[in-house]
Residue frames relative to the residue before (quaternion, step in Angstrom):
aa qw qx qy qz dx dy dz
M 1.0000 0.0000 0.0000 0.0000 0.00 0.00 0.00
L 0.6617 0.4934 -0.3047 0.4752 3.57 0.94 -0.86
S 0.6358 0.5197 -0.3376 0.4600 3.60 1.03 -0.68
R 0.6241 0.5208 -0.3414 0.4718 3.61 1.08 -0.65
L 0.6414 0.5087 -0.3151 0.4801 3.57 1.02 -0.76
K 0.6538 0.5074 -0.3074 0.4696 3.54 0.97 -0.83
N 0.6701 0.4960 -0.2961 0.4661 3.60 0.96 -0.83
N 0.7486 0.3632 -0.1970 0.5185 3.58 1.12 -0.65
S 0.3203 0.7818 -0.4965 0.1993 3.64 1.19 0.24
G 0.6435 0.5164 -0.3388 0.4521 3.61 0.96 -0.74
K 0.6389 0.5224 -0.3110 0.4714 3.55 1.02 -0.83
I 0.6559 0.5103 -0.3050 0.4652 3.59 0.95 -0.85
V 0.6437 0.5099 -0.3309 0.4650 3.59 0.96 -0.82
W 0.6630 0.4990 -0.3159 0.4600 3.61 0.90 -0.87
I 0.6276 0.5258 -0.3351 0.4662 3.59 0.99 -0.76
L 0.6653 0.4979 -0.3049 0.4652 3.58 0.91 -0.88
V 0.6401 0.5184 -0.3314 0.4600 3.59 0.93 -0.89
L 0.6892 0.4796 -0.2953 0.4559 3.65 0.84 -0.93
V 0.6465 0.4935 -0.3280 0.4805 3.61 0.98 -0.74
I 0.6372 0.5227 -0.3298 0.4605 3.59 0.98 -0.76
L 0.6400 0.5097 -0.3228 0.4758 3.58 1.03 -0.76
L 0.6294 0.5047 -0.3425 0.4815 3.62 1.00 -0.67
V 0.6490 0.5086 -0.3100 0.4733 3.58 1.01 -0.78
L 0.6407 0.5341 -0.3135 0.4539 3.60 1.02 -0.75
I 0.5947 0.5470 -0.3521 0.4723 3.55 1.09 -0.68
R 0.6703 0.4907 -0.2756 0.4837 3.53 0.98 -0.91
A 0.6752 0.5257 -0.2927 0.4266 3.58 0.90 -0.94
F 0.7859 0.2922 -0.1537 0.5229 3.57 1.00 -0.81
E 0.2322 0.8194 -0.4974 0.1653 3.57 1.16 0.54
N 0.6472 0.5342 -0.3269 0.4346 3.59 1.01 -0.70
T 0.7352 0.4099 -0.2458 0.4807 3.59 0.98 -0.71
I 0.6976 0.4776 -0.2848 0.4519 3.64 1.04 -0.70
F 0.8266 0.2470 -0.0765 0.4999 3.60 0.83 -1.01
Y 0.4345 -0.6388 0.5695 0.2806 3.49 -1.31 0.57
D 0.2738 0.7489 -0.5662 0.2086 3.56 -0.65 1.14
P 0.1557 -0.8145 0.5538 0.0755 3.58 -0.07 1.26
L 0.5819 0.6004 -0.3687 0.4062 3.58 1.24 -0.25
I 0.4964 0.6523 -0.4369 0.3704 3.62 1.19 -0.33
D 0.7249 0.4101 -0.2394 0.4991 3.60 0.69 -1.07
Y 0.6035 0.5761 -0.3485 0.4270 3.56 1.05 -0.72
Y 0.7380 0.4038 -0.2309 0.4889 3.59 0.83 -0.98
R 0.6053 0.5314 -0.3647 0.4671 3.64 1.20 -0.25
S 0.6776 0.4651 -0.2868 0.4922 3.60 1.22 -0.38
E 0.6725 -0.4355 0.3891 0.4547 3.55 -1.30 -0.33
Y 0.0515 -0.8754 0.4803 0.0154 3.56 0.67 1.17
A 0.5601 0.6225 -0.3990 0.3736 3.61 1.10 -0.52
H 0.7610 0.3560 -0.1849 0.5099 3.56 1.11 -0.67
L 0.6321 0.5362 -0.3307 0.4513 3.61 1.27 -0.01
P 0.5093 -0.6159 0.4847 0.3555 3.56 -1.14 0.52
F 0.6061 -0.5672 0.4065 0.3817 3.57 -1.14 0.54
P 0.4690 -0.6991 0.4534 0.2928 3.65 -0.85 0.86
E 0.5800 -0.5562 0.4693 0.3662 3.51 -1.33 0.45
I 0.0621 -0.8236 0.5628 -0.0334 3.59 -0.75 1.11
N 0.2991 -0.6801 0.6399 0.1962 3.53 -1.14 0.81
V 0.3182 -0.8112 0.4563 0.1802 3.56 -0.06 1.32
I 0.6594 0.5054 -0.3208 0.4548 3.62 0.89 -0.81
K 0.6527 0.5052 -0.3031 0.4763 3.59 0.96 -0.87
L 0.6559 0.4997 -0.3029 0.4779 3.58 1.00 -0.87
F 0.6349 0.5274 -0.3271 0.4601 3.61 0.96 -0.78
L 0.6803 0.4818 -0.2832 0.4742 3.57 0.91 -0.90
S 0.6522 0.5139 -0.3120 0.4617 3.55 1.00 -0.80
Y 0.6820 0.4707 -0.2898 0.4789 3.58 0.89 -0.89
G 0.6224 0.5416 -0.3320 0.4572 3.56 1.06 -0.74
F 0.6714 0.4875 -0.2942 0.4744 3.58 0.93 -0.90
R 0.6539 0.5042 -0.3115 0.4703 3.57 0.95 -0.83
F 0.6369 0.5126 -0.3273 0.4738 3.59 0.96 -0.80
Y 0.6405 0.5377 -0.3035 0.4567 3.54 1.01 -0.91
L 0.6659 0.4903 -0.3050 0.4725 3.61 0.87 -0.89
N 0.6658 0.4856 -0.3048 0.4774 3.59 0.88 -0.87
T 0.6507 0.5231 -0.3212 0.4470 3.56 0.99 -0.79
V 0.6626 0.4996 -0.3154 0.4604 3.60 0.88 -0.92
L 0.6671 0.4888 -0.3051 0.4721 3.59 0.89 -0.84
S 0.6464 0.5175 -0.3077 0.4686 3.57 1.04 -0.81
L 0.6543 0.5066 -0.3177 0.4629 3.59 0.95 -0.78
F 0.6271 0.5063 -0.3274 0.4931 3.59 1.05 -0.74
L 0.6317 0.5320 -0.3281 0.4586 3.57 0.99 -0.81
L 0.6497 0.4999 -0.3217 0.4737 3.60 0.93 -0.83
Y 0.6582 0.5029 -0.3260 0.4557 3.58 0.92 -0.82
V 0.6565 0.5134 -0.3139 0.4549 3.60 0.92 -0.87
I 0.6769 0.4996 -0.2904 0.4559 3.57 0.95 -0.85
F 0.8334 0.2705 -0.0941 0.4727 3.58 0.73 -1.13
K 0.2183 -0.7997 0.5260 0.1903 3.65 1.19 -0.43
D 0.5418 0.5968 -0.3934 0.4423 3.58 1.00 0.83
T 0.3173 -0.7776 0.5113 0.1823 3.59 -0.46 1.17
K 0.5689 0.5786 -0.3961 0.4298 3.62 1.13 -0.45
I 0.6330 0.5202 -0.3191 0.4764 3.58 1.02 -0.80
V 0.6663 0.4928 -0.3075 0.4676 3.61 0.92 -0.88
K 0.6550 0.5165 -0.3194 0.4497 3.60 0.91 -0.85
F 0.6534 0.4961 -0.3044 0.4840 3.56 0.99 -0.90
S 0.6529 0.5202 -0.3079 0.4564 3.60 1.01 -0.81
I 0.5996 0.5514 -0.3577 0.4566 3.57 1.08 -0.68
L 0.6440 0.5121 -0.2956 0.4854 3.56 1.02 -0.91
L 0.6604 0.4968 -0.3124 0.4686 3.60 0.89 -0.86
Y 0.6704 0.4965 -0.3084 0.4571 3.58 0.87 -0.90
M 0.6366 0.5189 -0.3362 0.4608 3.59 0.99 -0.76
I 0.6862 0.4785 -0.2883 0.4659 3.60 0.87 -0.91
L 0.7106 0.4533 -0.2658 0.4678 3.58 0.79 -1.06
G 0.6378 0.5250 -0.3321 0.4553 3.60 1.02 -0.72
T 0.6602 0.5016 -0.3044 0.4688 3.56 0.95 -0.88
I 0.6612 0.4923 -0.3090 0.4743 3.58 0.88 -0.90
S 0.6677 0.5107 -0.3079 0.4456 3.60 0.90 -0.86
M 0.6713 0.4946 -0.3017 0.4623 3.58 0.95 -0.89
I 0.6498 0.5037 -0.3181 0.4721 3.56 0.96 -0.84
A 0.6563 0.5084 -0.3092 0.4639 3.59 0.91 -0.92
F 0.6460 0.5308 -0.3224 0.4438 3.59 0.92 -0.93
F 0.7487 0.4061 -0.2432 0.4641 3.60 0.72 -0.97
F 0.5699 0.5447 -0.3889 0.4767 3.58 1.20 -0.34
V 0.6764 0.4750 -0.2827 0.4867 3.56 0.87 -0.96
L 0.6454 0.5402 -0.3111 0.4415 3.61 0.95 -0.90
N 0.7467 0.4263 -0.2250 0.4583 3.57 0.87 -0.94
F 0.8022 0.3177 -0.1515 0.4823 3.59 1.04 -0.67
F 0.8246 0.1841 -0.0751 0.5296 3.60 1.06 -0.62
A 0.2090 0.8423 -0.4866 0.1005 3.61 1.18 0.36
D 0.7253 0.4382 -0.2703 0.4570 3.62 0.74 -0.93
E 0.7072 0.4537 -0.2686 0.4710 3.61 1.05 -0.67
S 0.7951 0.3024 -0.1212 0.5115 3.57 1.07 -0.66
K 0.0741 0.8455 -0.5241 0.0703 3.55 0.87 0.95
M 0.6821 0.4724 -0.3026 0.4691 3.62 0.94 -0.77
T 0.6017 0.5393 -0.3578 0.4681 3.60 1.04 -0.69
L 0.6561 0.5093 -0.2944 0.4729 3.52 0.95 -0.94
F 0.6224 0.5532 -0.3275 0.4465 3.57 0.99 -0.83
Y 0.7242 0.4433 -0.2546 0.4627 3.60 0.81 -0.99
I 0.6236 0.5127 -0.3482 0.4764 3.60 0.97 -0.65
R 0.6251 0.5433 -0.3126 0.4652 3.54 1.04 -0.88
R 0.6206 0.5620 -0.3293 0.4366 3.59 1.02 -0.81
F 0.6637 0.5078 -0.2910 0.4658 3.53 0.97 -0.93
I 0.6726 0.4901 -0.3031 0.4643 3.57 1.06 -0.65
I 0.8027 0.3513 -0.1804 0.4470 3.60 0.70 -1.01
Q 0.7067 0.3921 -0.2685 0.5242 3.61 1.17 -0.29
P 0.4685 -0.6803 0.4751 0.3032 3.62 -1.09 0.61
I 0.0552 0.8426 -0.5291 0.0844 3.57 0.75 1.09
F 0.6297 0.5695 -0.3559 0.3905 3.57 0.94 -0.80
I 0.6170 0.5431 -0.3518 0.4478 3.62 1.03 -0.65
L 0.6272 0.5334 -0.3356 0.4577 3.60 1.09 -0.62
L 0.6611 0.4603 -0.2890 0.5173 3.56 1.23 -0.40
L 0.7039 0.5111 -0.2777 0.4077 3.56 0.91 -0.92
I 0.6323 0.5476 -0.3511 0.4208 3.61 0.92 -0.86
P 0.7030 0.4225 -0.3067 0.4829 3.70 0.69 -0.87
A 0.6269 0.5377 -0.3544 0.4384 3.65 0.99 -0.70
F 0.7031 0.4440 -0.2773 0.4813 3.61 0.83 -0.88
Y 0.6054 0.5312 -0.3596 0.4711 3.59 1.08 -0.64
Y 0.6520 0.5091 -0.3128 0.4667 3.59 0.90 -0.86
Q 0.6368 0.5231 -0.3172 0.4693 3.57 1.02 -0.84
K 0.6550 0.5093 -0.3100 0.4643 3.59 0.91 -0.86
V 0.6527 0.5029 -0.3115 0.4734 3.59 0.93 -0.88
Q 0.6734 0.4937 -0.3032 0.4592 3.59 0.87 -0.93
S 0.6772 0.4857 -0.3118 0.4564 3.62 0.94 -0.78
S 0.6515 0.4970 -0.3224 0.4739 3.61 1.11 -0.61
I 0.6132 0.5346 -0.3491 0.4651 3.59 1.13 -0.50
K 0.6732 0.5087 -0.2948 0.4483 3.59 1.01 -0.81
K 0.6265 0.5309 -0.3404 0.4580 3.59 1.16 -0.52
């Protein structure tokens, strides 16, 4: 067991560095990104009017944050699995899911913001948090285990 840890020490260090970078994005979200909805959703938002938002600035900020989380997540997938097919497939998934999430977020924001505060909250979570990686790692691990059993 110790020899396996020793052999994979570089991999473990890279995984830790990438996870720490994802945590740092979250920790410094108030200073790095424009997001008036952070304070709004931390307060009693159900009884408050929706805050004034610069939609273009918010779109660029969310897009940049999604991009940073995506790049770090893709590196994390590569470090864990060492499989470029997984990374290429993940790039496609991230592009599709990111586009759908951004379109849905701004559609709800522009047309249903006051009525759909919780919908907006959850769509926003998918954009600004690296939630997809939490789904992809177990899925690809399961796929690898299943393919090795069949061989």
